N, C-alpha and C positions, 0 to 999 in steps of 0.2 A: 531348727534341727539338724540344719546344714552340716555339725559338726561329725554327725555320726557318716555323712556321706565322704567317698572317695571325690574329693574336688578337680582330682584330673582326669580320673575318669568320667567325670560328670562334665566334664568342658569339652571333652573329646565327643562323649555322646552328644553336648547341645550343637556343636559345629559339624556334627554330620548327619544329625536327623531333624526333622522338620519341613516346612513348604518350600517345593521345588522353587518358588518366586523369590525365596528369600535368598537361595542359592546352595541350599540344602541337598545333599546326595541321594535321599531316600526318604519317603513319608513315613509320619508317625504309626498309620495306620499299617505299613510294611515292615516297620521294624517290630511292632509289637507281635505281628502274625510269625515274622522269624526268629522270634523269642519266646515264642509260645505264650505269650501274657495278654491281658485284655488293654484295650488301647488306654482303658480307663489308670491303668497300672502305669504305663506307661508317661501318662499324663501326671499323674503323682508324684513319678520319680521326676520328670522334666521341673515340677513346678517346688518339687524338694519336699512334698508333703506325703510321699510314700511311708506308711507305719507297718509294713509288713517285713519279711525278713529280708531287709536290706545287700546283707553280703551275698546271700546266695543269688538276687537279682543282678547284683555286680558282677561275681564272677560270669555268669551267664552273657552280662553286654561286654564285659572285658572280651571274653573269647570270640563274642561274634563279631564287634568293631574289628579284631585283627585280621579274622577271616575275610571281611568283606574290603578291608585296605589291601589284603592280597589279591581277592579279585579284581579291585581296581586297578591294581598294578601290572594286571596280566599283559601280554604281549598281545596286540591287535597287529595280526599278519594281514598286511595288505592284499585283496585283490590283484593278479598280475594279468597279461596276457597269455596263458598257456595254450597249447595246442588242443588240451579238453576243451576250455572255453571257448576256443574257435570252432571247432567241430560241432560244440552244441550251438550257438549262436548261428550256424550255418544251416543246421536242420530243423532250427524253430523257427526261423525267417523263412526256409522254404516252404514248412507245414503252413505257415500262418498266409503267406502268399498265393499258397496254392490251393489252399483248402483242403490239405492232405492230411493223412496220418503217420506220423514218423514215430520210432522206435528205437530210444538209444539205450546201449545195452554197455554196463561198465561193473567188472567187480568192486567191492565195500572196498571205499579208500580212494577211489581214483579220479573225487574232487566234483563228484556229479551233482551234488544240493547246492555246494558252495558258487558252482559256475552256474546253476539255475536260479539260484537267489541275486546274482549280478546281473543276468539277463532281465529278471522281473524289476530289478530296481531301475533297470536303463531304458524298460520297453513299458510305458504305461498301459500298453495294449494286452500284456503279457498277464493270463490268470494262473498263478502257480498254486495248487493243491499238493499238501505233502501228507501221503496219506499213512495208515499203521495196519496193524492187524486187527484192529477193530472194526475198520471199514466195512460195513456191508453197502450193498447198491442202495438202500436208503439213505444209510448215511452220507456216502458219496454224492447222492444227489441234493440230499440238505444242504453240506457244504460248497457244493456249487453255486446253488441258490443263493448264500450267503454271501459268498465273494463278489456275487453279479449286485448285492445290492439287494434281492427281493426275498418277499416272503417265503420262508423255509416249512412253513407250518400248513399243514393240512391233510388231505388225502394226496397218497402219490401222484397219482394222475395229475392232480391239478397242480402239485409242487413241478412236476415234470412241463407241463405245458407254460407256466412261469417261467423256467428256465429257457424254453425254445423261443418264448415272445423276447425274452431280454436278449438271448445272442444273436438272433437272425438278424443279419443286416449289420451288426456290430464288427467294426475292426478290431478283432482280438484272436486270440491263440487259446486254447486250454491247456495247461502242462499239468501233467499227472506224476510227483515224485514217487518213487517207494510203488510202483502201480503192481510190481509182481506180488506185492500183499492181495491185491484184488481178486475177487472171485471171477470164473468164467461170465456169470450174469452180469455183474457189475461194468466188465468188459466189453460186454457187448451192448450192455447201456450205452456206454460212451458212443461207440460205434454208431447207433441207431438215432441217438437224441442229439448230439453235440455236432457230429461230424453228416450224417446223411440229412436229418429235421433242420438244423441249424446253420448246415454250408458253412461251419467253423473249424480251422483248422485244431486237431489233437494230437499232444506229444504225449508217449508215453514212456517212461525212464524206469529205469529198475535193474535188478541183479542178473546174471545170464539166465536163471531161470524163468525170467517173462517169456524171450525168446519159447521156449518149450511150453510154456504155458500156452500162448497164442497159437502155435500149430499144433496144439493138441485140445483145443476148445473143443467142449462137445456139442458141436452143430452141425448139421448135416452137410452144409456146403462152403464150410469154412470161411465166413463171409466177412472176419476181419482179418483175417491174415491176407485175402484176398485187396484186403483196402489199402493196406500198407505201401506206401509210397516211397518212403525215406527209411532208411536202415542203418543205424553207426553204431561200431562196435567200438568201445574206447579202450586206448592200452593202459597198461601200467604208466604210473610216471616215469618219464622220461629225463636223462641229464640235462638237458638243456632249459627244460622248465623246471626242475626242482632249482636250478641254480640263478633262476629268473626271480623264484619266489624268495630263495634265501636273500638273493640281492638288494630285494624288495625293502629289507630289516638291516642287512650289513653288506654293507658295499667292499668291494674289493678284500674279500676274504682271502686267507692264503689258498694255495692249492690244495695243501694236506688237509685244512679245516674242512673246505669244501666237498673235497671229497669222503672224507670222514660223517659227514650229514648226511651225502646222498647213500653211502653205503648201509649208514643206518635207517634211512626210511624204506629202504628193501621197496621202491618202485610203489608205496603208498602216499598219496599225498596228504592223507589223514595223519598218518603215523609222523610225517616230517612236520606237518606245522603242530602236532603236539612236541614233537621233541624241540622245537625251535621257544615253543613256551618255556619248556622246563629249562632249558638253557638261561632264557632271560633271566630267571629265577634264582639257577646257579649265580649269574654272575652279578646280579643284586647283590645276593648275600656275599659273595665274596670280593666286592668293589671292582671287579674287573672290565675293561671296557670294551673288549672284542672277546667273541668264542675263542677257544683252544679245542684241540681233540682230547686235552684232559677233562675237560668240563663239560663236552661230550659226552664222554665214558661215563662221569658223575651223573650229571641228567639223566641220560639213558639206562642205568641201573634198573629202573623200574617202571620201563616202557614195554609192553609184549609190543613185540615184532615178527 
């Protein structure tokens, strides 16, 4: 039945999909999920025994393989030592050493999450929780429990006691990214359970509205605000930091190209990294060896700044 298959496409698929032990890039299960087919269909295709609509399946496989190849060829911008990373490292270290509460405030795109993830990779004792708008007080405590490796199921007061027991005496610091999404009660829970009872440093990171929320918590004594010993307000991306990030990928760029990068980034680390990725793709398409202002202009056409 192999004559009904596009054998060139089939070979690309076989080279790409399979067991990681065999050096394949993606598992058969994940490929099936991405394509919207059962693992049985993908298995039959691999064995050249699939007797369904081969042409439709091949069209989907071809489009998917092209997308996956582009994803794998995306630029991986290395993390460099910027002033943002330095400020965050200093604040988190102080919170851990002193068992204090730190608050780190920064606009969207200032590189907070990237710096926090880098810190967590560098320091085994850092527990990083990235929250989202769906997080309730219960969700937060269960996520902390899972991160600690303790059982998150059961009555909430029981989970809290497990967390306290696991955190007490442990050389750790709890970092909460996007903390501005948390409710007043969730923020108070962090203060009482993690900082007060467990004697563990807590770092709350978020947008400027986090500061407003803390200053206006609905409690009589402003207990959280009074416990904050470290406050850091991050600036927009500065020129020296932008140059470090760009030089981590392209060394010795000419002044005009470097200036164009910085101008288009407009003070946002996130925008700069996205722009660098688009420039990398545009260079690949045009077989260019280094970025130019013209390539930047083309790459940035669809980038919201």
